[in-house]
Structures are given as structure tokens and as C-alpha cells.
N, C-alpha and C positions, 0 to 999 in steps of 0.2 A: 353509332352507338351513343346513347345518352345515359346519364346516371344521376343518382341522388346521393348526397352524403347525409347520413342520419346521426343525430346526437341525442342521447338521453338527457332530459332536463327535469329538474325538480320544480320549476316555475314556468310552466308552459305559456300561460297568459302574458306574463311579464316579458318573456323572451320574444314571443310573437309580436307584442306591442313595440318592443325595441327595434327588432329587425324591420318591421313595416314602417313605423313612424320616425325612427331615427336614421335608418339606412336606406329607406325607400324601396324595400322589397315588397312583393305582392303575394297574397295568399293564392297558391295555385290549386291546392287540394286540401280540404279539411275533413278529417275523420274523428272518430270518438276521442282518442287521446293522442292523436298525431296530426301535425299540420305541416304541410310542405310549402315552402316559400320559393319564389323565383325572382330573379332579376337578370335579364339577358340570358346567358347560357348557364348561369349558376342556379342549381336546385339544392336547397338545404331542407332537410326534414328534422323536426323536433318532436319527440314523443315523450309523454309524461311518465316518469318513473321516480322511485324514491331516491335513487342516487344518480346525480348528474354526471355526464361524461364531458370532462374538461380538457382532455389531452388534444394535441394537435393545434393547428392554427388555420383560421379561415382568412384567405387573402382575397380582397376585392381590388380589381384593377380598373383604372381609369384611362381615358385617351391621352391625357397630358399632365405635365407637372402642375400646371395652373389649376386643373381639376382637383388634384390631390390637395393643393392649398385651400381651395374652396371647401372641400369636405373636412379638412382639418379645422378650419375656422368654425364650422358647424358642430364639430364633435370634440372640441377641446376638453369638454367635461369628462370624456372617457379616454382621452389620449394618455399614453404613458411615455411617449417620446415626442419630440419635435420632428417635423419633416426634414429629411436629409438625403443626400446623395449616397447611393451604395455603388461604388465604382466596380466592385467585383461582379455584380450582376447587372450593372447598367440600368438601375432603377432609382426612382425617387420615392421615398416611402416614410410612413410613420406607423406606430403601433398603438393599439388601444385595447380595452377589455369590454366585453359585453356584461350585462348585469349579473351574470352567473360566474364570470371570471374567465371565460374563454378568450384566448388571444386572437386579436383581429389585426390584420395588416392591410394598409391602404397604400396602393402603389401605382406608379405609371412606369411603363417600360420606356427607356430613353433611346431605343433603337427600333428599326423597322421590324414589323411582325407579319407573318403570313396570316391571312384571314382565317377564321375558324368556320368551317363549314358545318352547319347543323342539318343532320338528316332527319 
């Protein structure tokens, strides 16, 4: 099974520009007032509405702690925390905000993971 997480946005062009040019996502499908972005197995859809949906958190994960440090150095301007260890979940992480105020988490798991099979 595959899926898409959708968010209402009041600034579709700005949000798409941010996720494509700052986070490296790609436009997967473009419709009249809805654009679906992808990166790896992550699909995010944003559709233009008067009131933005800002609840929840979008987590992007990377293969290593070093990769998180690289992305942190590229995104310091949107970061709300410094990278740090989270012993409880065995991850290395930092947080930031997108242009509309959604919480973003950037992390690397510090333990072995089972591969994700995409059907």
C-alpha cells in the first residue's frame, strides 16, 4: 500500500518552491490547485485553500548523523533547534519550520532498520 499526506495551504507556490528548492523534493503530480511532491517513499500533497493546515509534524529521515548535520548547515535559517541526540528514540535530530509554520523534523535513526519494501 502507498499513501499521500495532504495539507491545506494558503501559499501554494511559496510552499512548493520551499519543498522543492530547499528540501530537494520533486513535483510528482501537478493539478489545478493541488501539487503532490515526492522524495524517496515520502509523498506530500499541498492544496490551495483560504485556511492553512499547520497541525502535525513532517519528519524527514536521513541515512546517517552526518547527513543530518549537512542538512542542518544548509537549513540553519529555518531551524528552531540545534541537532542533538534523542536517547529515548535512538535518533539524532533537529527541528525547523516551513514558510507557513509547519513543524519539520530532520533525523537519522541510530540503530539498524529493516528495509522498506515499496510495492
